C-alpha positions, -999 to +999 in steps of 0.1 A: +675+228-326+649+213-349+618+232-361+585+214-357+585+204-394+621+191-391+613+171-360+582+157-376+602+147-407+629+129-386+602+111-366+582+099-396+614+086-413+621+064-382+587+049-375+578+012-378+548-002-396+524-020-373+514-055-384+480-066-398+454-090-386+420-103-396+391-087-378+354-097-378+332-071-395+313-066-363+344-055-345+361-035-372+347-001-365+374+024-357+402+002-372+424+011-401+418-009-433+451-025-446+439-040-479+417-025-506+381-036-502+368-047-536+333-054-548+325-091-552+298-083-579+283-053-597+266-028-575+237-027-577+238-064-588+207-060-610+185-033-625+168-022-594+134-005-591+136+028-573+099+036-568+066+018-562+045+016-594+043-003-626+071-017-649+064-015-686+079-006-719+085+031-725+079+027-762+043+016-755+036+049-737+054+069-764+032+052-790+001+066-773-010+036-751-025+047-717-042+016-705-023-016-694-030-051-682-014-059-648+002-093-651+017-098-616+030-082-585+067-083-579+082-072-546+118-068-535+135-101-530+114-120-555+127-136-586+120-114-616+090-120-638+091-119-676+070-091-690+046-104-716+051-095-752+018-077-756+022-038-757-003-034-729+015-057-705+028-043-672+039-057-638+032-040-605+066-036-587+079-024-553+109-003-545+140-025-544+126-052-567+144-065-597+132-048-629+111-075-647+127-089-678+114-071-709+105-039-690+127-008-692+110+018-670+087+023-640+056+046-638+049+056-602+016+049-584+007+086-582+006+089-620-018+060-624-052+046-615-058+009-611-089-013-609-099-049-619-065-058-631-061-028-653-038+003-649-045+036-666-021+066-668-036+097-653-041+128-675-010+149-674+013+120-662+049+123-672+058+103-702+085+079-690+118+074-708+137+042-708+155+039-674+129+060-655+126+047-620+155+022-625+189+021-609+209+003-635+232-027-627+268-017-621+263+020-622+276+025-587+305+000-588+317-027-611+327-062-599+364-061-587+364-023-583+378-007-551+350+002-527+371+013-498+409+020-503+435+007-478+444+033-452+408+044-444+396+045-408+365+023-408+333+041-398+297+031-402+298+041-438+327+017-447+313-010-425+280-008-446+300-010-478+319-040-465+287-058-455+272-051-490+301-069-507+301-099-483+332-090-464+326-109-431+362-103-421+386-074-429+424-071-429+432-042-405+462-027-387+470-043-354+463-021-324+496-012-307+501-017-270+510+017-256+525+025-223+520+060-208+546+066-181+543+095-157+576+105-139+583+125-108+584+121-070+558+149-066+530+129-083+503+110-064+475+090-079+440+105-081+420+096-050+451+094-027+459+119+000+479+147-014+504+167+006+510+204+001+542+198-018+526+172-041+504+172-072+479+147-085+487+127-116+469+142-146+492+137-176+489+100-179+451+101-175+448+129-201+471+112-226+454+078-222+419+094-227+431+111-259+447+080-272+416+059-266+394+085-283+417+086-313+413+049-318+442+034-298+425+017-268+453-006-256+469+018-232+483+012-197+495+038-173+527+037-151+545+059-126+582+062-121+598+080-092+629+101-097+652+072-087+678+059-111+674+023-102+636+024-105+638+042-139+664+016-151+645-015-140+609-004-149+618+012-182+635-020-194+604-040-187+580-014-202+600-011-235+602-049-237+564-054-233+549-025-252+549-015-288+549+023-282+562+041-251+552+076-240+571+091-211+560+123-195+587+143-177+624+137-169+637+149-203+649+183-194+684+191-180+676+189-142+697+167-119+669+142-116+661+140-153+676+105-158+656+095-188+678+105-218+709+088-204+689+057-193+672+054-227+706+056-244+719+029-220+691+006-230+698+010-267+671+034-276+687+055-304+679+092-301+664+107-333+661+142-319+660+160-286+645+195-284+621+213-307+621+250-313+586+255-301+566+265-271+552+248-253+571+215-256+607+225-263+623+196-244+605+169-264+626+137-271+621+109-296+639+077-304+636+041-314+650+009-299+669-018-318+636-035-326+622-003-341+598+005-312+592+042-309+598+060-276+583+095-271+596+114-241+572+143-237+577+173-214+563+170-180+542+201-180+506+191-188+499+216-216+532+207-232+526+170-230+490+172-243+501+195-272+530+173-282+507+143-282+485+158-308+513+175-328+536+144-330+524+112-314+489+108-329+501+115-365+529+090-359+505+063-347+483+069-378+513+066-401+525+034-384+489+020-388+490+027-425+462+053-422+458+078-451+471+111-438+444+135-425+441+167-446+459+197-432+434+221-417+437+259-417+418+285-398+419+323-398+430+341-367+401+361-352+425+385-334+461+396-340+489+377-322+524+388-315+553+370-299+591+369-300+599+348-331+626+326-316+605+294-316+572+283-331+541+291-311+516+263-305+487+285-294+454+271-280+423+285-297+386+284-298+372+278-333+339+292-347+323+296-381+327+329-398+300+347-418+315+336-452+319+299-441+355+302-431+365+291-396+379+317-372+403+308-344+402+330-313+434+328-293+429+314-258+463+308-243+466+291-209+483+309-181+513+286-180+523+253-195+512+237-163+476+251-165+458+220-178+424+236-168+432+264-192+427+241-221+391+234-211+368+251-236+395+252-264+391+232-296+428+228-305+458+248-313+473+268-342+510+265-352+525+299-358+560+298-373+591+314-358+600+334-389+577+364-381+566+382-350+533+397-359+502+377-371+473+399-381+436+390-378+427+369-408+461+352-409+457+316-422+472+293-396+477+255-396+452+241-371+455+209-350+422+199-333+422+182-300+409+146-301 
């Protein structure tokens, strides 16, 4: 049976690459950039004034001049004036304005007094050096330089950068259509009458919510009963219509677990079945002849939700071309022990430690069916199967819930 790392490697080697599309800047938030965003000009595009005051020549002040003649007022957005050739020349400027031609520094208002068209430096004012109060052209980015690399998830910061370089449209990864399929005769939809022998559908609601929050909003939910003909008919249509299929339940070895055989019959090539972990041991993954990924997650709610975060969301990120998220580690706040036959995906609560490290307090659910037990947890740590005792302070790989 595969370890989590082996299963992850097999899965990633079999994933497709989602296509690209042009997206208007106003709709690009939360999408994955597919092409490097480059600057269309130097940034800043001119020598920019960074404080309100007076633009002049630093050499004039260094030579002992303290009184200057105000030639003009130049605000942000105005074409730059030419500073006169006389040593006493200065131009009043506002923050964001172009530095007037011939000037090389700015003296702030608080270091000056002005009246009747004249400006005088206050006693004790700082002697400005060339470049004081000036943001030089191209010191942030040069024309043609990469502003945002491909693979970045676009947030407000990247959207601002794109707007600054005139990118009204961005090339982004297409959003996949995802089907979340709950299986089982015991399931009824939320809001319907529930018999004593039935349970309400929660897996498909939980997985859809997590997928949407992770940036994959094109999700539809389905329900299949444990009837072979229904599984055969509906599964064929779902795989044909959707880019990614997530099935919950029906992948163990029970008499009504028809999915593995039916997926095989429909040409979905099994990449792996079973992972040496708990929860989530029965997990199944395959791809159809068109390269569409099919994830068959265990039916137990905690198992399905954990496998979504451990395997499915990273897979979707890779297929979208997203730069891999950095591996997070936390320190166990309490010792943990278990029989080391499989990896342990243990729910935890995370808090900040006194030295800035993050501490993970184990908070296991009662069973893999105890969805409510995950409420209040922040994610899970992955403890390997090669040891049985994990002391407090052990640095564990951490997977946050979306």
